[in-house]
C-alpha positions as protocol buffer text, in pm:
chain_id: "A"
residue {
  index: 1
  type: MET
  ca { x: -2309 y: -1758 z: -5304 }
}
residue {
  index: 2
  type: THR
  ca { x: -2111 y: -1850 z: -5112 }
}
residue {
  index: 3
  type: PHE
  ca { x: -1899 y: -1610 z: -5269 }
}
residue {
  index: 4
  type: VAL
  ca { x: -2177 y: -1383 z: -5164 }
}
residue {
  index: 5
  type: ARG
  ca { x: -2209 y: -1445 z: -4814 }
}
residue {
  index: 6
  type: SER
  ca { x: -1820 y: -1426 z: -4775 }
}
residue {
  index: 7
  type: LEU
  ca { x: -1773 y: -1121 z: -4895 }
}
residue {
  index: 8
  type: ALA
  ca { x: -2041 y: -999 z: -4722 }
}
residue {
  index: 9
  type: LEU
  ca { x: -1873 y: -1111 z: -4390 }
}
residue {
  index: 10
  type: THR
  ca { x: -1578 y: -980 z: -4462 }
}
residue {
  index: 11
  type: SER
  ca { x: -1699 y: -662 z: -4464 }
}
residue {
  index: 12
  type: LEU
  ca { x: -1943 y: -679 z: -4163 }
}
residue {
  index: 13
  type: VAL
  ca { x: -1588 y: -746 z: -3950 }
}
residue {
  index: 14
  type: ALA
  ca { x: -1364 y: -493 z: -4130 }
}
residue {
  index: 15
  type: LEU
  ca { x: -1677 y: -218 z: -4073 }
}
residue {
  index: 16
  type: ALA
  ca { x: -1684 y: -337 z: -3718 }
}
residue {
  index: 17
  type: ALA
  ca { x: -1296 y: -323 z: -3646 }
}
residue {
  index: 18
  type: ALA
  ca { x: -1361 y: 44 z: -3777 }
}
residue {
  index: 19
  type: CYS
  ca { x: -1579 y: 105 z: -3540 }
}
residue {
  index: 20
  type: ALA
  ca { x: -1397 y: -18 z: -3174 }
}
residue {
  index: 21
  type: SER
  ca { x: -1031 y: 165 z: -3313 }
}
residue {
  index: 22
  type: SER
  ca { x: -1197 y: 507 z: -3405 }
}
residue {
  index: 23
  type: PRO
  ca { x: -1206 y: 785 z: -3122 }
}
residue {
  index: 24
  type: THR
  ca { x: -1569 y: 826 z: -3106 }
}
residue {
  index: 25
  type: HIS
  ca { x: -1682 y: 509 z: -3019 }
}
residue {
  index: 26
  type: ALA
  ca { x: -1376 y: 423 z: -2809 }
}
residue {
  index: 27
  type: ALA
  ca { x: -1481 y: 305 z: -2404 }
}
residue {
  index: 28
  type: GLY
  ca { x: -1403 y: 562 z: -2164 }
}
residue {
  index: 29
  type: PRO
  ca { x: -1579 y: 690 z: -1897 }
}
residue {
  index: 30
  type: LYS
  ca { x: -1853 y: 996 z: -1909 }
}
residue {
  index: 31
  type: GLU
  ca { x: -1759 y: 1297 z: -1894 }
}
residue {
  index: 32
  type: LYS
  ca { x: -1902 y: 1503 z: -1578 }
}
residue {
  index: 33
  type: LYS
  ca { x: -2201 y: 1743 z: -1624 }
}
residue {
  index: 34
  type: PRO
  ca { x: -1980 y: 2114 z: -1483 }
}
residue {
  index: 35
  type: THR
  ca { x: -2205 y: 2124 z: -1162 }
}
residue {
  index: 36
  type: GLY
  ca { x: -2280 y: 2472 z: -972 }
}
residue {
  index: 37
  type: PRO
  ca { x: -2290 y: 2569 z: -636 }
}
residue {
  index: 38
  type: GLU
  ca { x: -2260 y: 2263 z: -381 }
}
residue {
  index: 39
  type: ILE
  ca { x: -2434 y: 2268 z: -29 }
}
residue {
  index: 40
  type: VAL
  ca { x: -2440 y: 1962 z: 253 }
}
residue {
  index: 41
  type: MET
  ca { x: -2760 y: 1856 z: 467 }
}
residue {
  index: 42
  type: THR
  ca { x: -2765 y: 1749 z: 762 }
}
residue {
  index: 43
  type: ASP
  ca { x: -3036 y: 1549 z: 908 }
}
residue {
  index: 44
  type: ARG
  ca { x: -3077 y: 1884 z: 1114 }
}
residue {
  index: 45
  type: VAL
  ca { x: -3424 y: 1909 z: 876 }
}
residue {
  index: 46
  type: ILE
  ca { x: -3769 y: 2088 z: 956 }
}
residue {
  index: 47
  type: GLU
  ca { x: -4004 y: 1985 z: 603 }
}
residue {
  index: 48
  type: ILE
  ca { x: -4217 y: 2245 z: 593 }
}
residue {
  index: 49
  type: ALA
  ca { x: -4411 y: 2096 z: 303 }
}
residue {
  index: 50
  type: GLY
  ca { x: -4821 y: 2176 z: 218 }
}
residue {
  index: 51
  type: GLY
  ca { x: -5067 y: 2530 z: 334 }
}
residue {
  index: 52
  type: ILE
  ca { x: -4907 y: 2712 z: 584 }
}
residue {
  index: 53
  type: GLY
  ca { x: -5104 y: 2686 z: 931 }
}
residue {
  index: 54
  type: PHE
  ca { x: -5102 y: 2682 z: 1227 }
}
residue {
  index: 55
  type: ASP
  ca { x: -5123 y: 2230 z: 1305 }
}
residue {
  index: 56
  type: ASN
  ca { x: -4790 y: 2311 z: 1068 }
}
residue {
  index: 57
  type: MET
  ca { x: -4661 y: 2521 z: 1239 }
}
residue {
  index: 58
  type: LYS
  ca { x: -4649 y: 2425 z: 1595 }
}
residue {
  index: 59
  type: ALA
  ca { x: -4495 y: 2160 z: 1494 }
}
residue {
  index: 60
  type: ALA
  ca { x: -4243 y: 2312 z: 1270 }
}
residue {
  index: 61
  type: GLN
  ca { x: -4136 y: 2547 z: 1630 }
}
residue {
  index: 62
  type: LYS
  ca { x: -4113 y: 2209 z: 1840 }
}
residue {
  index: 63
  type: ARG
  ca { x: -3899 y: 2052 z: 1614 }
}
residue {
  index: 64
  type: LEU
  ca { x: -3727 y: 2366 z: 1575 }
}
residue {
  index: 65
  type: LEU
  ca { x: -3653 y: 2462 z: 1985 }
}
residue {
  index: 66
  type: GLU
  ca { x: -3532 y: 2061 z: 2008 }
}
residue {
  index: 67
  type: LEU
  ca { x: -3332 y: 2109 z: 1765 }
}
residue {
  index: 68
  type: ASP
  ca { x: -3160 y: 2320 z: 1837 }
}
residue {
  index: 69
  type: ALA
  ca { x: -3139 y: 2255 z: 2250 }
}
residue {
  index: 70
  type: GLN
  ca { x: -2887 y: 1929 z: 2083 }
}
residue {
  index: 71
  type: GLY
  ca { x: -2587 y: 2207 z: 1909 }
}
residue {
  index: 72
  type: SER
  ca { x: -2559 y: 2452 z: 1786 }
}
residue {
  index: 73
  type: ASP
  ca { x: -2483 y: 2306 z: 1375 }
}
residue {
  index: 74
  type: PRO
  ca { x: -2738 y: 2491 z: 1142 }
}
residue {
  index: 75
  type: ILE
  ca { x: -3075 y: 2400 z: 1138 }
}
residue {
  index: 76
  type: TRP
  ca { x: -3264 y: 2331 z: 759 }
}
residue {
  index: 77
  type: LEU
  ca { x: -3603 y: 2405 z: 603 }
}
residue {
  index: 78
  type: ARG
  ca { x: -3662 y: 2217 z: 341 }
}
residue {
  index: 79
  type: ILE
  ca { x: -3941 y: 2447 z: 173 }
}
residue {
  index: 80
  type: ASN
  ca { x: -4249 y: 2275 z: -100 }
}
residue {
  index: 81
  type: SER
  ca { x: -4540 y: 2498 z: -62 }
}
residue {
  index: 82
  type: PRO
  ca { x: -4840 y: 2750 z: -142 }
}
residue {
  index: 83
  type: GLY
  ca { x: -4811 y: 2934 z: 108 }
}
residue {
  index: 84
  type: GLY
  ca { x: -5103 y: 2997 z: 402 }
}
residue {
  index: 85
  type: SER
  ca { x: -5162 y: 3185 z: 691 }
}
residue {
  index: 86
  type: VAL
  ca { x: -4924 y: 3491 z: 768 }
}
residue {
  index: 87
  type: ASP
  ca { x: -4996 y: 3463 z: 1160 }
}
residue {
  index: 88
  type: ALA
  ca { x: -4915 y: 3073 z: 1187 }
}
residue {
  index: 89
  type: GLY
  ca { x: -4591 y: 3188 z: 918 }
}
residue {
  index: 90
  type: LEU
  ca { x: -4466 y: 3455 z: 1183 }
}
residue {
  index: 91
  type: VAL
  ca { x: -4526 y: 3193 z: 1537 }
}
residue {
  index: 92
  type: LEU
  ca { x: -4238 y: 3052 z: 1338 }
}
residue {
  index: 93
  type: ILE
  ca { x: -4038 y: 3306 z: 1238 }
}
residue {
  index: 94
  type: ASP
  ca { x: -4041 y: 3513 z: 1613 }
}
residue {
  index: 95
  type: THR
  ca { x: -3922 y: 3127 z: 1730 }
}
residue {
  index: 96
  type: MET
  ca { x: -3627 y: 3131 z: 1445 }
}
residue {
  index: 97
  type: LYS
  ca { x: -3500 y: 3447 z: 1567 }
}
residue {
  index: 98
  type: SER
  ca { x: -3497 y: 3356 z: 1920 }
}
residue {
  index: 99
  type: VAL
  ca { x: -3313 y: 3064 z: 1847 }
}
residue {
  index: 100
  type: ASP
  ca { x: -2885 y: 3088 z: 1794 }
}
residue {
  index: 101
  type: SER
  ca { x: -2835 y: 2786 z: 1592 }
}
residue {
  index: 102
  type: PRO
  ca { x: -2800 y: 2946 z: 1208 }
}
residue {
  index: 103
  type: ILE
  ca { x: -3145 y: 2907 z: 1006 }
}
residue {
  index: 104
  type: TYR
  ca { x: -3026 y: 2725 z: 594 }
}
residue {
  index: 105
  type: CYS
  ca { x: -3318 y: 2701 z: 322 }
}
residue {
  index: 106
  type: VAL
  ca { x: -3345 y: 2463 z: 47 }
}
residue {
  index: 107
  type: VAL
  ca { x: -3660 y: 2595 z: -206 }
}
residue {
  index: 108
  type: GLU
  ca { x: -3720 y: 2254 z: -373 }
}
residue {
  index: 109
  type: SER
  ca { x: -4022 y: 2283 z: -543 }
}
residue {
  index: 110
  type: SER
  ca { x: -4153 y: 2602 z: -504 }
}
residue {
  index: 111
  type: ALA
  ca { x: -4216 y: 2888 z: -214 }
}
residue {
  index: 112
  type: TYR
  ca { x: -4517 y: 3100 z: -268 }
}
residue {
  index: 113
  type: SER
  ca { x: -4657 y: 3417 z: -53 }
}
residue {
  index: 114
  type: MET
  ca { x: -4626 y: 3262 z: 338 }
}
residue {
  index: 115
  type: ALA
  ca { x: -4382 y: 3084 z: 242 }
}
residue {
  index: 116
  type: ALA
  ca { x: -4175 y: 3266 z: 52 }
}
residue {
  index: 117
  type: ILE
  ca { x: -4188 y: 3573 z: 354 }
}
residue {
  index: 118
  type: LEU
  ca { x: -4100 y: 3254 z: 553 }
}
residue {
  index: 119
  type: LEU
  ca { x: -3748 y: 3226 z: 312 }
}
residue {
  index: 120
  type: THR
  ca { x: -3674 y: 3596 z: 343 }
}
residue {
  index: 121
  type: PHE
  ca { x: -3553 y: 3534 z: 739 }
}
residue {
  index: 122
  type: CYS
  ca { x: -3378 y: 3318 z: 705 }
}
residue {
  index: 123
  type: ASP
  ca { x: -2986 y: 3297 z: 755 }
}
residue {
  index: 124
  type: LYS
  ca { x: -2822 y: 3137 z: 402 }
}
residue {
  index: 125
  type: LYS
  ca { x: -3116 y: 3075 z: 143 }
}
residue {
  index: 126
  type: TYR
  ca { x: -3060 y: 2857 z: -154 }
}
residue {
  index: 127
  type: GLY
  ca { x: -3298 y: 2754 z: -514 }
}
residue {
  index: 128
  type: LEU
  ca { x: -3324 y: 2462 z: -666 }
}
residue {
  index: 129
  type: GLU
  ca { x: -3282 y: 2516 z: -1048 }
}
residue {
  index: 130
  type: HIS
  ca { x: -3588 y: 2418 z: -1161 }
}
residue {
  index: 131
  type: ALA
  ca { x: -3791 y: 2582 z: -810 }
}
residue {
  index: 132
  type: THR
  ca { x: -4060 y: 2852 z: -810 }
}
residue {
  index: 133
  type: PHE
  ca { x: -4115 y: 3153 z: -577 }
}
residue {
  index: 134
  type: MET
  ca { x: -4360 y: 3428 z: -508 }
}
residue {
  index: 135
  type: LEU
  ca { x: -4437 y: 3700 z: -285 }
}
residue {
  index: 136
  type: HIS
  ca { x: -4751 y: 3939 z: -333 }
}
residue {
  index: 137
  type: GLU
  ca { x: -4944 y: 4143 z: -96 }
}
residue {
  index: 138
  type: ALA
  ca { x: -5052 y: 3996 z: 226 }
}
residue {
  index: 139
  type: SER
  ca { x: -5444 y: 3961 z: 235 }
}
residue {
  index: 140
  type: TYR
  ca { x: -5704 y: 4034 z: 556 }
}
residue {
  index: 141
  type: GLY
  ca { x: -6128 y: 3989 z: 564 }
}
residue {
  index: 142
  type: THR
  ca { x: -6337 y: 4118 z: 818 }
}
residue {
  index: 143
  type: ALA
  ca { x: -6667 y: 4080 z: 888 }
}
residue {
  index: 144
  type: GLY
  ca { x: -6873 y: 4310 z: 1173 }
}
residue {
  index: 145
  type: GLU
  ca { x: -7032 y: 4656 z: 1233 }
}
residue {
  index: 146
  type: ASP
  ca { x: -6872 y: 4923 z: 982 }
}
residue {
  index: 147
  type: PRO
  ca { x: -6740 y: 5026 z: 1276 }
}
residue {
  index: 148
  type: GLN
  ca { x: -6542 y: 4777 z: 1389 }
}
residue {
  index: 149
  type: ASN
  ca { x: -6430 y: 4662 z: 1042 }
}
residue {
  index: 150
  type: ARG
  ca { x: -6301 y: 5043 z: 1046 }
}
residue {
  index: 151
  type: SER
  ca { x: -6025 y: 4974 z: 1348 }
}
residue {
  index: 152
  type: LYS
  ca { x: -5970 y: 4633 z: 1273 }
}
residue {
  index: 153
  type: LEU
  ca { x: -5838 y: 4749 z: 909 }
}
residue {
  index: 154
  type: ASP
  ca { x: -5691 y: 4982 z: 967 }
}
residue {
  index: 155
  type: PHE
  ca { x: -5456 y: 4816 z: 1286 }
}
residue {
  index: 156
  type: LEU
  ca { x: -5440 y: 4577 z: 1026 }
}
residue {
  index: 157
  type: THR
  ca { x: -5299 y: 4794 z: 765 }
}
residue {
  index: 158
  type: LYS
  ca { x: -5034 y: 4930 z: 1009 }
}
residue {
  index: 159
  type: TYR
  ca { x: -4988 y: 4517 z: 1151 }
}
residue {
  index: 160
  type: LEU
  ca { x: -4821 y: 4417 z: 710 }
}
residue {
  index: 161
  type: ASP
  ca { x: -4690 y: 4747 z: 611 }
}
residue {
  index: 162
  type: ARG
  ca { x: -4445 y: 4669 z: 917 }
}
residue {
  index: 163
  type: LEU
  ca { x: -4399 y: 4331 z: 790 }
}
residue {
  index: 164
  type: HIS
  ca { x: -4350 y: 4484 z: 412 }
}
residue {
  index: 165
  type: GLU
  ca { x: -4104 y: 4750 z: 599 }
}
residue {
  index: 166
  type: GLN
  ca { x: -3934 y: 4414 z: 715 }
}
residue {
  index: 167
  type: ILE
  ca { x: -3941 y: 4227 z: 351 }
}
residue {
  index: 168
  type: ALA
  ca { x: -3836 y: 4471 z: 185 }
}
residue {
  index: 169
  type: ALA
  ca { x: -3535 y: 4536 z: 433 }
}
residue {
  index: 170
  type: ASN
  ca { x: -3448 y: 4174 z: 415 }
}
residue {
  index: 171
  type: LEU
  ca { x: -3391 y: 4177 z: 31 }
}
residue {
  index: 172
  type: HIS
  ca { x: -3194 y: 4479 z: 33 }
}
residue {
  index: 173
  type: MET
  ca { x: -3474 y: 4657 z: -171 }
}
residue {
  index: 174
  type: ASP
  ca { x: -3605 y: 5011 z: -167 }
}
residue {
  index: 175
  type: LEU
  ca { x: -3917 y: 5024 z: 4 }
}
residue {
  index: 176
  type: LYS
  ca { x: -4165 y: 5176 z: -263 }
}
residue {
  index: 177
  type: LYS
  ca { x: -3966 y: 4978 z: -547 }
}
residue {
  index: 178
  type: TYR
  ca { x: -4097 y: 4621 z: -340 }
}
residue {
  index: 179
  type: ARG
  ca { x: -4439 y: 4746 z: -268 }
}
residue {
  index: 180
  type: ALA
  ca { x: -4508 y: 4837 z: -707 }
}
residue {
  index: 181
  type: ARG
  ca { x: -4364 y: 4502 z: -746 }
}
residue {
  index: 182
  type: ILE
  ca { x: -4603 y: 4321 z: -516 }
}
residue {
  index: 183
  type: ARG
  ca { x: -4886 y: 4515 z: -572 }
}
residue {
  index: 184
  type: ASP
  ca { x: -4963 y: 4206 z: -861 }
}
residue {
  index: 185
  type: ALA
  ca { x: -4819 y: 3891 z: -770 }
}
residue {
  index: 186
  type: TRP
  ca { x: -4453 y: 3832 z: -828 }
}
residue {
  index: 187
  type: TRP
  ca { x: -4347 y: 3540 z: -985 }
}
residue {
  index: 188
  type: MET
  ca { x: -4035 y: 3426 z: -996 }
}
residue {
  index: 189
  type: MET
  ca { x: -3798 y: 3190 z: -1101 }
}
residue {
  index: 190
  type: SER
  ca { x: -3431 y: 3090 z: -993 }
}
residue {
  index: 191
  type: ASP
  ca { x: -3241 y: 3272 z: -1179 }
}
residue {
  index: 192
  type: GLU
  ca { x: -3461 y: 3590 z: -1135 }
}
residue {
  index: 193
  type: ALA
  ca { x: -3480 y: 3467 z: -739 }
}
residue {
  index: 194
  type: LYS
  ca { x: -3103 y: 3506 z: -733 }
}
residue {
  index: 195
  type: SER
  ca { x: -3082 y: 3863 z: -908 }
}
residue {
  index: 196
  type: ILE
  ca { x: -3273 y: 4046 z: -630 }
}
residue {
  index: 197
  type: GLY
  ca { x: -3156 y: 3797 z: -334 }
}
residue {
  index: 198
  type: LEU
  ca { x: -3462 y: 3622 z: -266 }
}
residue {
  index: 199
  type: ILE
  ca { x: -3175 y: 3293 z: -203 }
}
residue {
  index: 200
  type: ASP
  ca { x: -2826 y: 3277 z: -238 }
}
residue {
  index: 201
  type: GLU
  ca { x: -2726 y: 3018 z: -486 }
}
residue {
  index: 202
  type: ILE
  ca { x: -2923 y: 2771 z: -718 }
}
residue {
  index: 203
  type: ILE
  ca { x: -2775 y: 2468 z: -627 }
}
residue {
  index: 204
  type: THR
  ca { x: -2784 y: 2148 z: -857 }
}
residue {
  index: 205
  type: ASN
  ca { x: -2517 y: 1894 z: -619 }
}
residue {
  index: 206
  type: THR
  ca { x: -2645 y: 1818 z: -270 }
}
residue {
  index: 207
  type: GLU
  ca { x: -2484 y: 1598 z: -9 }
}
residue {
  index: 208
  type: TYR
  ca { x: -2607 y: 1440 z: 259 }
}
residue {
  index: 209
  type: GLN
  ca { x: -2416 y: 1463 z: 635 }
}
residue {
  index: 210
  type: GLU
  ca { x: -2533 y: 1331 z: 930 }
}
residue {
  index: 211
  type: VAL
  ca { x: -2407 y: 1529 z: 1257 }
}
residue {
  index: 212
  type: VAL
  ca { x: -2372 y: 1313 z: 1541 }
}
residue {
  index: 213
  type: VAL
  ca { x: -2532 y: 1411 z: 1892 }
}
residue {
  index: 214
  type: ALA
  ca { x: -2280 y: 1375 z: 2158 }
}
residue {
  index: 215
  type: LYS
  ca { x: -2524 y: 1144 z: 2432 }
}
residue {
  index: 216
  type: SER
  ca { x: -2438 y: 1320 z: 2789 }
}
residue {
  index: 217
  type: GLU
  ca { x: -2501 y: 1098 z: 3055 }
}
residue {
  index: 218
  type: GLU
  ca { x: -2696 y: 1239 z: 3292 }
}
residue {
  index: 219
  type: LYS
  ca { x: -2469 y: 1241 z: 3618 }
}
residue {
  index: 220
  type: LYS
  ca { x: -2674 y: 1194 z: 3959 }
}
residue {
  index: 221
  type: THR
  ca { x: -2476 y: 1238 z: 4317 }
}
residue {
  index: 222
  type: VAL
  ca { x: -2604 y: 1083 z: 4578 }
}
residue {
  index: 223
  type: SER
  ca { x: -2463 y: 1273 z: 4902 }
}
residue {
  index: 224
  type: TYR
  ca { x: -2473 y: 1046 z: 5241 }
}
residue {
  index: 225
  type: SER
  ca { x: -2284 y: 1037 z: 5528 }
}
residue {
  index: 226
  type: GLU
  ca { x: -2140 y: 748 z: 5698 }
}
residue {
  index: 227
  type: ASP
  ca { x: -2276 y: 599 z: 6054 }
}
residue {
  index: 228
  type: LYS
  ca { x: -2020 y: 692 z: 6344 }
}
residue {
  index: 229
  type: GLU
  ca { x: -2041 y: 576 z: 6684 }
}
residue {
  index: 230
  type: GLN
  ca { x: -2111 y: 892 z: 6851 }
}
residue {
  index: 231
  type: PRO
  ca { x: -1951 y: 955 z: 7199 }
}
residue {
  index: 232
  type: ALA
  ca { x: -2106 y: 902 z: 7500 }
}
residue {
  index: 233
  type: THR
  ca { x: -2428 y: 1174 z: 7646 }
}
residue {
  index: 234
  type: PRO
  ca { x: -2300 y: 1196 z: 8073 }
}
residue {
  index: 235
  type: ALA
  ca { x: -2507 y: 1150 z: 8332 }
}
residue {
  index: 236
  type: PRO
  ca { x: -2623 y: 1412 z: 8506 }
}
residue {
  index: 237
  type: THR
  ca { x: -2421 y: 1536 z: 8762 }
}
residue {
  index: 238
  type: ILE
  ca { x: -2616 y: 1549 z: 9079 }
}
residue {
  index: 239
  type: PRO
  ca { x: -2601 y: 1810 z: 9340 }
}
residue {
  index: 240
  type: LYS
  ca { x: -2445 y: 1658 z: 9689 }
}
residue {
  index: 241
  type: ARG
  ca { x: -2636 y: 1789 z: 9924 }
}
residue {
  index: 242
  type: HIS
  ca { x: -2513 y: 2080 z: 10222 }
}
residue {
  index: 243
  type: ASP
  ca { x: -2689 y: 2016 z: 10540 }
}
């Protein structure tokens, strides 16, 4: 029995020595996985999360103007949205066009409908590897008497046609081809979104960097005059009488 135990122990020691010397089991740093393009985000960020409506678009508009007033570094939009109101989204788009700062965007999970339209108006557009996208025909509803409905529908058709012309131009896509493609909802993954120009790059590596805002000291100019001794006012001369 003692012999068997000694033999077993000797075998275990030999096996451990072999494993330690084997290149397969040698300890060492892990090989880094290949990474795609890298972006450096800053704290100049506006979150577009949830449905798009006037409340969050007005808040985003206010934040956009504040950041633009602080400097001209890129302003980042982080989109995670199923879409929403066209009118509300266009408020932010028109404001984006009016500022000097470039607008960069990262789609983290989803950019559907109006959120995807918002994406097309950004200066640089990125998506994470598993982000998804969807473009489709914008929709409106109307109610009331028939003549009024016809007039409003004619206006809305012209309004939406103009918007889709802008989107197709942003994508550098033929308008007829674009309109045919969005007739049924056009769902895309990141690689498909990149292939049509909806995003510029698929991001697998993100770094963060804080932008230091230079604080300008408010200088107040105080004007004052020194009290100087004023010359005495001469007494009035009384003319002499000539009798």
